[in-house]
DODRENDO-540151 format. One record per residue (C-alpha): residue in one letter; chain; x, y, z. Coordinates in steps of 0.25 Angstrom, whole numbers. Example, Ala and Ser with C-alpha at 12.3 -4.5 7.8 and 13.67 -1.06 7.14 Angstrom:
REM residues 2
badren: a tormi: A u: 49 v: -18 w: 31 $
badren: s tormi: A u: 55 v: -4 w: 29 $
***
This chain:
REM residues 371
badren: m tormi: A u: -167 v: -15 w: 139 $
badren: d tormi: A u: -164 v: -30 w: 139 $
badren: d tormi: A u: -164 v: -38 w: 152 $
badren: i tormi: A u: -155 v: -50 w: 154 $
badren: g tormi: A u: -152 v: -59 w: 165 $
badren: a tormi: A u: -137 v: -58 w: 165 $
badren: a tormi: A u: -126 v: -51 w: 157 $
badren: i tormi: A u: -113 v: -57 w: 156 $
badren: i tormi: A u: -102 v: -47 w: 151 $
badren: g tormi: A u: -91 v: -54 w: 144 $
badren: a tormi: A u: -91 v: -66 w: 136 $
badren: g tormi: A u: -78 v: -72 w: 141 $
badren: v tormi: A u: -77 v: -86 w: 147 $
badren: i tormi: A u: -82 v: -80 w: 160 $
badren: g tormi: A u: -93 v: -73 w: 154 $
badren: l tormi: A u: -98 v: -84 w: 146 $
badren: a tormi: A u: -97 v: -94 w: 158 $
badren: c tormi: A u: -105 v: -84 w: 166 $
badren: a tormi: A u: -116 v: -83 w: 155 $
badren: r tormi: A u: -117 v: -98 w: 154 $
badren: e tormi: A u: -119 v: -99 w: 169 $
badren: l tormi: A u: -129 v: -89 w: 170 $
badren: a tormi: A u: -137 v: -93 w: 158 $
badren: r tormi: A u: -137 v: -108 w: 163 $
badren: r tormi: A u: -143 v: -102 w: 176 $
badren: g tormi: A u: -155 v: -97 w: 168 $
badren: i tormi: A u: -150 v: -82 w: 167 $
badren: d tormi: A u: -152 v: -74 w: 154 $
badren: t tormi: A u: -138 v: -71 w: 150 $
badren: l tormi: A u: -131 v: -61 w: 140 $
badren: i tormi: A u: -116 v: -61 w: 138 $
badren: l tormi: A u: -111 v: -48 w: 134 $
badren: e tormi: A u: -98 v: -48 w: 126 $
badren: r tormi: A u: -91 v: -36 w: 121 $
badren: h tormi: A u: -83 v: -43 w: 110 $
badren: p tormi: A u: -87 v: -50 w: 97 $
badren: v tormi: A u: -84 v: -64 w: 103 $
badren: f tormi: A u: -84 v: -70 w: 117 $
badren: g tormi: A u: -72 v: -73 w: 125 $
badren: s tormi: A u: -62 v: -65 w: 117 $
badren: e tormi: A u: -54 v: -58 w: 129 $
badren: t tormi: A u: -49 v: -65 w: 141 $
badren: s tormi: A u: -56 v: -78 w: 139 $
badren: a tormi: A u: -49 v: -80 w: 125 $
badren: r tormi: A u: -36 v: -75 w: 129 $
badren: n tormi: A u: -31 v: -84 w: 140 $
badren: s tormi: A u: -24 v: -98 w: 142 $
badren: e tormi: A u: -36 v: -106 w: 142 $
badren: v tormi: A u: -32 v: -114 w: 154 $
badren: i tormi: A u: -41 v: -121 w: 164 $
badren: h tormi: A u: -34 v: -118 w: 177 $
badren: a tormi: A u: -34 v: -127 w: 189 $
badren: g tormi: A u: -35 v: -116 w: 200 $
badren: l tormi: A u: -21 v: -117 w: 206 $
badren: y tormi: A u: -17 v: -102 w: 205 $
badren: y tormi: A u: -27 v: -95 w: 213 $
badren: p tormi: A u: -28 v: -93 w: 229 $
badren: q tormi: A u: -37 v: -102 w: 236 $
badren: g tormi: A u: -51 v: -96 w: 238 $
badren: t tormi: A u: -50 v: -86 w: 227 $
badren: l tormi: A u: -61 v: -86 w: 216 $
badren: k tormi: A u: -50 v: -89 w: 206 $
badren: a tormi: A u: -46 v: -102 w: 213 $
badren: g tormi: A u: -60 v: -107 w: 215 $
badren: l tormi: A u: -66 v: -103 w: 202 $
badren: c tormi: A u: -54 v: -109 w: 194 $
badren: i tormi: A u: -55 v: -122 w: 201 $
badren: d tormi: A u: -71 v: -123 w: 200 $
badren: g tormi: A u: -70 v: -117 w: 186 $
badren: r tormi: A u: -60 v: -127 w: 181 $
badren: h tormi: A u: -69 v: -139 w: 185 $
badren: r tormi: A u: -81 v: -132 w: 178 $
badren: l tormi: A u: -73 v: -129 w: 166 $
badren: y tormi: A u: -67 v: -143 w: 164 $
badren: d tormi: A u: -81 v: -149 w: 165 $
badren: y tormi: A u: -87 v: -138 w: 156 $
badren: c tormi: A u: -76 v: -141 w: 145 $
badren: a tormi: A u: -79 v: -156 w: 146 $
badren: s tormi: A u: -94 v: -155 w: 145 $
badren: h tormi: A u: -94 v: -144 w: 134 $
badren: g tormi: A u: -82 v: -150 w: 125 $
badren: i tormi: A u: -73 v: -138 w: 127 $
badren: a tormi: A u: -59 v: -141 w: 123 $
badren: h tormi: A u: -50 v: -141 w: 136 $
badren: r tormi: A u: -39 v: -150 w: 142 $
badren: r tormi: A u: -34 v: -152 w: 156 $
badren: c tormi: A u: -20 v: -152 w: 152 $
badren: g tormi: A u: -14 v: -148 w: 166 $
badren: k tormi: A u: -3 v: -138 w: 169 $
badren: l tormi: A u: 10 v: -136 w: 176 $
badren: i tormi: A u: 14 v: -124 w: 184 $
badren: v tormi: A u: 29 v: -123 w: 185 $
badren: a tormi: A u: 40 v: -117 w: 194 $
badren: t tormi: A u: 51 v: -114 w: 184 $
badren: t tormi: A u: 61 v: -111 w: 196 $
badren: q tormi: A u: 63 v: -117 w: 209 $
badren: a tormi: A u: 60 v: -104 w: 216 $
badren: q tormi: A u: 46 v: -105 w: 210 $
badren: e tormi: A u: 43 v: -118 w: 216 $
badren: t tormi: A u: 38 v: -111 w: 229 $
badren: r tormi: A u: 27 v: -104 w: 221 $
badren: l tormi: A u: 23 v: -117 w: 214 $
badren: e tormi: A u: 21 v: -123 w: 227 $
badren: a tormi: A u: 12 v: -112 w: 232 $
badren: l tormi: A u: 4 v: -114 w: 219 $
badren: h tormi: A u: 3 v: -128 w: 222 $
badren: g tormi: A u: -2 v: -125 w: 236 $
badren: q tormi: A u: -12 v: -115 w: 230 $
badren: a tormi: A u: -17 v: -126 w: 220 $
badren: q tormi: A u: -19 v: -136 w: 231 $
badren: a tormi: A u: -26 v: -126 w: 240 $
badren: n tormi: A u: -36 v: -122 w: 228 $
badren: g tormi: A u: -39 v: -137 w: 226 $
badren: v tormi: A u: -33 v: -139 w: 212 $
badren: e tormi: A u: -33 v: -153 w: 209 $
badren: n tormi: A u: -20 v: -162 w: 206 $
badren: i tormi: A u: -10 v: -151 w: 207 $
badren: r tormi: A u: 4 v: -157 w: 207 $
badren: w tormi: A u: 18 v: -152 w: 211 $
badren: l tormi: A u: 28 v: -157 w: 200 $
badren: p tormi: A u: 43 v: -157 w: 202 $
badren: a tormi: A u: 51 v: -152 w: 190 $
badren: n tormi: A u: 53 v: -167 w: 185 $
badren: d tormi: A u: 38 v: -170 w: 185 $
badren: a tormi: A u: 34 v: -158 w: 178 $
badren: h tormi: A u: 45 v: -160 w: 168 $
badren: a tormi: A u: 40 v: -174 w: 166 $
badren: l tormi: A u: 26 v: -169 w: 162 $
badren: e tormi: A u: 31 v: -158 w: 153 $
badren: p tormi: A u: 45 v: -161 w: 149 $
badren: e tormi: A u: 48 v: -147 w: 143 $
badren: l tormi: A u: 44 v: -140 w: 156 $
badren: r tormi: A u: 55 v: -134 w: 165 $
badren: c tormi: A u: 51 v: -131 w: 180 $
badren: h tormi: A u: 55 v: -134 w: 194 $
badren: a tormi: A u: 41 v: -139 w: 198 $
badren: a tormi: A u: 27 v: -138 w: 193 $
badren: l tormi: A u: 13 v: -140 w: 197 $
badren: l tormi: A u: 4 v: -149 w: 189 $
badren: s tormi: A u: -10 v: -144 w: 187 $
badren: p tormi: A u: -18 v: -155 w: 180 $
badren: a tormi: A u: -31 v: -148 w: 181 $
badren: t tormi: A u: -27 v: -136 w: 172 $
badren: g tormi: A u: -32 v: -136 w: 158 $
badren: i tormi: A u: -35 v: -129 w: 145 $
badren: v tormi: A u: -48 v: -125 w: 138 $
badren: d tormi: A u: -53 v: -119 w: 125 $
badren: s tormi: A u: -58 v: -106 w: 131 $
badren: h tormi: A u: -66 v: -103 w: 118 $
badren: g tormi: A u: -73 v: -116 w: 118 $
badren: l tormi: A u: -76 v: -114 w: 133 $
badren: m tormi: A u: -82 v: -100 w: 130 $
badren: l tormi: A u: -90 v: -106 w: 118 $
badren: a tormi: A u: -96 v: -117 w: 127 $
badren: l tormi: A u: -99 v: -107 w: 138 $
badren: l tormi: A u: -106 v: -98 w: 128 $
badren: g tormi: A u: -114 v: -109 w: 122 $
badren: d tormi: A u: -119 v: -114 w: 136 $
badren: a tormi: A u: -123 v: -100 w: 140 $
badren: e tormi: A u: -130 v: -98 w: 127 $
badren: r tormi: A u: -137 v: -111 w: 128 $
badren: s tormi: A u: -142 v: -106 w: 142 $
badren: g tormi: A u: -148 v: -93 w: 136 $
badren: a tormi: A u: -136 v: -84 w: 137 $
badren: t tormi: A u: -133 v: -74 w: 125 $
badren: l tormi: A u: -119 v: -69 w: 121 $
badren: a tormi: A u: -119 v: -54 w: 115 $
badren: r tormi: A u: -106 v: -51 w: 109 $
badren: r tormi: A u: -101 v: -37 w: 106 $
badren: t tormi: A u: -109 v: -32 w: 118 $
badren: p tormi: A u: -100 v: -23 w: 127 $
badren: v tormi: A u: -106 v: -19 w: 140 $
badren: q tormi: A u: -104 v: -4 w: 140 $
badren: s tormi: A u: -110 v: 0 w: 153 $
badren: g tormi: A u: -121 v: -4 w: 163 $
badren: v tormi: A u: -130 v: 1 w: 174 $
badren: i tormi: A u: -132 v: -7 w: 187 $
badren: g tormi: A u: -147 v: -7 w: 190 $
badren: t tormi: A u: -157 v: -13 w: 200 $
badren: h tormi: A u: -162 v: -23 w: 190 $
badren: g tormi: A u: -149 v: -27 w: 183 $
badren: i tormi: A u: -138 v: -21 w: 176 $
badren: e tormi: A u: -140 v: -13 w: 163 $
badren: l tormi: A u: -129 v: -15 w: 153 $
badren: e tormi: A u: -126 v: -6 w: 141 $
badren: i tormi: A u: -121 v: -15 w: 130 $
badren: g tormi: A u: -113 v: -10 w: 118 $
badren: g tormi: A u: -110 v: -16 w: 104 $
badren: h tormi: A u: -117 v: -16 w: 91 $
badren: e tormi: A u: -131 v: -16 w: 98 $
badren: p tormi: A u: -130 v: -8 w: 111 $
badren: v tormi: A u: -140 v: -13 w: 121 $
badren: r tormi: A u: -144 v: -11 w: 136 $
badren: l tormi: A u: -148 v: -23 w: 144 $
badren: r tormi: A u: -150 v: -26 w: 159 $
badren: a tormi: A u: -144 v: -38 w: 165 $
badren: a tormi: A u: -149 v: -44 w: 178 $
badren: r tormi: A u: -135 v: -50 w: 180 $
badren: v tormi: A u: -122 v: -46 w: 175 $
badren: v tormi: A u: -109 v: -53 w: 174 $
badren: n tormi: A u: -97 v: -45 w: 171 $
badren: a tormi: A u: -87 v: -55 w: 164 $
badren: a tormi: A u: -80 v: -44 w: 156 $
badren: g tormi: A u: -66 v: -49 w: 159 $
badren: l tormi: A u: -56 v: -38 w: 155 $
badren: r tormi: A u: -67 v: -28 w: 156 $
badren: a tormi: A u: -75 v: -32 w: 168 $
badren: r tormi: A u: -71 v: -20 w: 176 $
badren: h tormi: A u: -75 v: -11 w: 165 $
badren: v tormi: A u: -89 v: -18 w: 164 $
badren: a tormi: A u: -91 v: -17 w: 179 $
badren: a tormi: A u: -87 v: -2 w: 179 $
badren: s tormi: A u: -97 v: 1 w: 167 $
badren: l tormi: A u: -109 v: -3 w: 176 $
badren: e tormi: A u: -115 v: 9 w: 182 $
badren: g tormi: A u: -118 v: 6 w: 197 $
badren: f tormi: A u: -106 v: -3 w: 199 $
badren: p tormi: A u: -98 v: 1 w: 211 $
badren: a tormi: A u: -84 v: 5 w: 206 $
badren: r tormi: A u: -77 v: 0 w: 219 $
badren: h tormi: A u: -80 v: -14 w: 214 $
badren: l tormi: A u: -72 v: -12 w: 201 $
badren: p tormi: A u: -59 v: -19 w: 202 $
badren: t tormi: A u: -46 v: -15 w: 195 $
badren: l tormi: A u: -43 v: -25 w: 183 $
badren: h tormi: A u: -29 v: -27 w: 178 $
badren: f tormi: A u: -26 v: -33 w: 164 $
badren: a tormi: A u: -15 v: -43 w: 162 $
badren: k tormi: A u: -12 v: -46 w: 147 $
badren: g tormi: A u: -7 v: -60 w: 145 $
badren: s tormi: A u: 0 v: -64 w: 132 $
badren: y tormi: A u: 1 v: -78 w: 126 $
badren: y tormi: A u: 11 v: -84 w: 117 $
badren: g tormi: A u: 10 v: -97 w: 109 $
badren: l tormi: A u: 20 v: -107 w: 106 $
badren: a tormi: A u: 25 v: -111 w: 92 $
badren: g tormi: A u: 24 v: -126 w: 92 $
badren: r tormi: A u: 19 v: -135 w: 103 $
badren: a tormi: A u: 23 v: -134 w: 118 $
badren: p tormi: A u: 29 v: -147 w: 124 $
badren: f tormi: A u: 19 v: -146 w: 136 $
badren: s tormi: A u: 6 v: -153 w: 138 $
badren: r tormi: A u: 2 v: -145 w: 151 $
badren: l tormi: A u: 1 v: -130 w: 153 $
badren: i tormi: A u: 14 v: -124 w: 160 $
badren: y tormi: A u: 12 v: -113 w: 169 $
badren: p tormi: A u: 23 v: -105 w: 177 $
badren: l tormi: A u: 20 v: -100 w: 191 $
badren: p tormi: A u: 10 v: -88 w: 191 $
badren: e tormi: A u: 15 v: -74 w: 189 $
badren: s tormi: A u: 9 v: -60 w: 193 $
badren: g tormi: A u: -3 v: -58 w: 185 $
badren: g tormi: A u: -4 v: -72 w: 178 $
badren: l tormi: A u: 0 v: -87 w: 178 $
badren: g tormi: A u: 13 v: -85 w: 170 $
badren: v tormi: A u: 17 v: -88 w: 156 $
badren: h tormi: A u: 11 v: -102 w: 155 $
badren: l tormi: A u: 11 v: -112 w: 144 $
badren: t tormi: A u: -4 v: -116 w: 140 $
badren: l tormi: A u: -8 v: -125 w: 129 $
badren: d tormi: A u: -21 v: -124 w: 121 $
badren: l tormi: A u: -29 v: -136 w: 117 $
badren: g tormi: A u: -21 v: -139 w: 105 $
badren: g tormi: A u: -8 v: -140 w: 113 $
badren: q tormi: A u: -2 v: -127 w: 108 $
badren: a tormi: A u: 5 v: -119 w: 119 $
badren: r tormi: A u: 4 v: -104 w: 123 $
badren: f tormi: A u: 11 v: -96 w: 134 $
badren: g tormi: A u: 6 v: -85 w: 142 $
badren: p tormi: A u: 0 v: -76 w: 147 $
badren: d tormi: A u: 10 v: -67 w: 153 $
badren: v tormi: A u: 5 v: -54 w: 161 $
badren: e tormi: A u: 5 v: -40 w: 155 $
badren: w tormi: A u: -2 v: -30 w: 163 $
badren: l tormi: A u: -10 v: -20 w: 155 $
badren: e tormi: A u: -13 v: -6 w: 159 $
badren: a tormi: A u: -26 v: -6 w: 152 $
badren: l tormi: A u: -35 v: -16 w: 145 $
badren: g tormi: A u: -37 v: -10 w: 132 $
badren: d tormi: A u: -50 v: -11 w: 123 $
badren: p tormi: A u: -47 v: -20 w: 116 $
badren: p tormi: A u: -36 v: -26 w: 124 $
badren: d tormi: A u: -22 v: -28 w: 118 $
badren: y tormi: A u: -21 v: -43 w: 116 $
badren: r tormi: A u: -8 v: -42 w: 108 $
badren: v tormi: A u: 4 v: -51 w: 112 $
badren: d tormi: A u: 17 v: -44 w: 112 $
badren: p tormi: A u: 27 v: -53 w: 105 $
badren: a tormi: A u: 38 v: -47 w: 113 $
badren: r tormi: A u: 32 v: -55 w: 126 $
badren: a tormi: A u: 37 v: -68 w: 120 $
badren: t tormi: A u: 51 v: -66 w: 126 $
badren: a tormi: A u: 45 v: -66 w: 140 $
badren: f tormi: A u: 36 v: -78 w: 137 $
badren: h tormi: A u: 48 v: -86 w: 132 $
badren: d tormi: A u: 55 v: -83 w: 145 $
badren: e tormi: A u: 43 v: -87 w: 154 $
badren: v tormi: A u: 40 v: -100 w: 146 $
badren: r tormi: A u: 54 v: -104 w: 146 $
badren: r tormi: A u: 54 v: -105 w: 161 $
badren: y tormi: A u: 46 v: -117 w: 160 $
badren: w tormi: A u: 48 v: -121 w: 146 $
badren: p tormi: A u: 63 v: -119 w: 143 $
badren: a tormi: A u: 62 v: -125 w: 129 $
badren: l tormi: A u: 52 v: -115 w: 123 $
badren: p tormi: A u: 58 v: -112 w: 109 $
badren: d tormi: A u: 63 v: -97 w: 106 $
badren: g tormi: A u: 52 v: -90 w: 98 $
badren: a tormi: A u: 41 v: -100 w: 101 $
badren: l tormi: A u: 31 v: -91 w: 107 $
badren: t tormi: A u: 22 v: -83 w: 99 $
badren: p tormi: A u: 11 v: -72 w: 103 $
badren: a tormi: A u: -2 v: -79 w: 105 $
badren: y tormi: A u: -13 v: -70 w: 112 $
badren: a tormi: A u: -15 v: -62 w: 124 $
badren: g tormi: A u: -26 v: -60 w: 135 $
badren: i tormi: A u: -29 v: -50 w: 146 $
badren: r tormi: A u: -32 v: -54 w: 160 $
badren: p tormi: A u: -42 v: -45 w: 169 $
badren: k tormi: A u: -35 v: -45 w: 182 $
badren: l tormi: A u: -39 v: -40 w: 196 $
badren: s tormi: A u: -24 v: -40 w: 200 $
badren: g tormi: A u: -13 v: -31 w: 194 $
badren: p tormi: A u: 2 v: -33 w: 192 $
badren: g tormi: A u: 9 v: -38 w: 205 $
badren: e tormi: A u: -4 v: -41 w: 212 $
badren: n tormi: A u: -9 v: -54 w: 217 $
badren: a tormi: A u: -19 v: -61 w: 207 $
badren: a tormi: A u: -33 v: -57 w: 210 $
badren: d tormi: A u: -45 v: -66 w: 211 $
badren: f tormi: A u: -57 v: -66 w: 202 $
badren: l tormi: A u: -67 v: -56 w: 205 $
badren: l tormi: A u: -82 v: -60 w: 204 $
badren: q tormi: A u: -89 v: -48 w: 208 $
badren: g tormi: A u: -103 v: -49 w: 212 $
badren: p tormi: A u: -114 v: -42 w: 219 $
badren: e tormi: A u: -109 v: -45 w: 233 $
badren: t tormi: A u: -97 v: -37 w: 229 $
badren: h tormi: A u: -102 v: -25 w: 221 $
badren: g tormi: A u: -116 v: -25 w: 225 $
badren: i tormi: A u: -122 v: -26 w: 211 $
badren: a tormi: A u: -133 v: -37 w: 209 $
badren: n tormi: A u: -131 v: -47 w: 199 $
badren: l tormi: A u: -117 v: -42 w: 193 $
badren: v tormi: A u: -105 v: -50 w: 194 $
badren: n tormi: A u: -91 v: -44 w: 189 $
badren: l tormi: A u: -80 v: -53 w: 185 $
badren: f tormi: A u: -67 v: -46 w: 187 $
badren: g tormi: A u: -53 v: -52 w: 185 $
badren: i tormi: A u: -57 v: -65 w: 179 $
badren: e tormi: A u: -44 v: -69 w: 173 $
badren: s tormi: A u: -37 v: -83 w: 174 $
badren: p tormi: A u: -43 v: -93 w: 179 $
badren: g tormi: A u: -56 v: -87 w: 173 $
badren: l tormi: A u: -57 v: -96 w: 162 $
badren: t tormi: A u: -56 v: -108 w: 171 $
badren: a tormi: A u: -65 v: -102 w: 181 $
badren: s tormi: A u: -76 v: -97 w: 171 $
badren: l tormi: A u: -87 v: -107 w: 174 $
badren: a tormi: A u: -85 v: -106 w: 189 $
badren: i tormi: A u: -85 v: -91 w: 188 $
badren: a tormi: A u: -98 v: -91 w: 180 $
badren: a tormi: A u: -104 v: -100 w: 191 $
badren: r tormi: A u: -100 v: -91 w: 202 $
badren: v tormi: A u: -105 v: -78 w: 194 $
badren: a tormi: A u: -118 v: -85 w: 192 $
badren: d tormi: A u: -119 v: -88 w: 207 $
badren: m tormi: A u: -116 v: -74 w: 210 $
badren: l tormi: A u: -127 v: -68 w: 202 $
badren: e tormi: A u: -137 v: -78 w: 207 $
badren: q tormi: A u: -134 v: -73 w: 221 $
***
């Protein structure tokens, strides 16, 4: 049986960031990815937005790690030549009744220390984006977009240069928690058993399943995960916006927003479709019938959206610790101080702003393992 310093389960953006951080600290690190390629689930099926940190209650992990992660991520993109743009975004109240909620969000952003958030009356917002209709807006200059695949390639390259190894098609089937590490049964074309002194469960959609498969892990520390599918629609033609446009948040998500890719092409989404079960493989099909609801939502802030301009693009699934109608839950970085298992960190409910927070999460996880 092979012994390694650390096993990272899952090669999404969080797993790759954790592998990079541990390898840079001199730990022999193996990344275990069940799929043929890295970053093919949640990390590849999102809005690719660098969030400012204004949505999350003060003092939460989401608030602190988002803001810390944003600074780290902009610096990392600049130093590694990763395509990104600090384009800014507008969060809009589309009715007068929504202005109270927008004011509360403004106060939340200020309490979190988000820089340069500005309240804009309708005329000022319209001056920035002439096609936009709203009663008021918040301008967030710190918001941006990033090439998520380029980011993951850079993280993997850094990790490998520091000695980490990526093993693809290596699903973790089970494990046993022992006194000298955690023994993992690895499937795939060449099944193997290995013992890791440290384990980071960054399995995303299947993080609970992985934790439950570890013999000796206390079941009372297995959280309930909910799954919210979000579909995206692309726009035929170019959108007349230079910034991201977000409605006010809704239950389970941030609303059907307009985001831009680095080529300037617009897409809209995600919506929220609660799933009864995840499925293996998950169903990522976009139902064309959802286009009607998308048109209605988008026209609240862009009335000139042409008929039939939206086409199905892609879908993603978010692992959530809160279900329908519940208040949004915080990230859960579950370490030995919670579950009592030495050198094991489970990452549960890492949805948005996980991409933004990835480097900060990795630093926190490495510190937890060192303690």
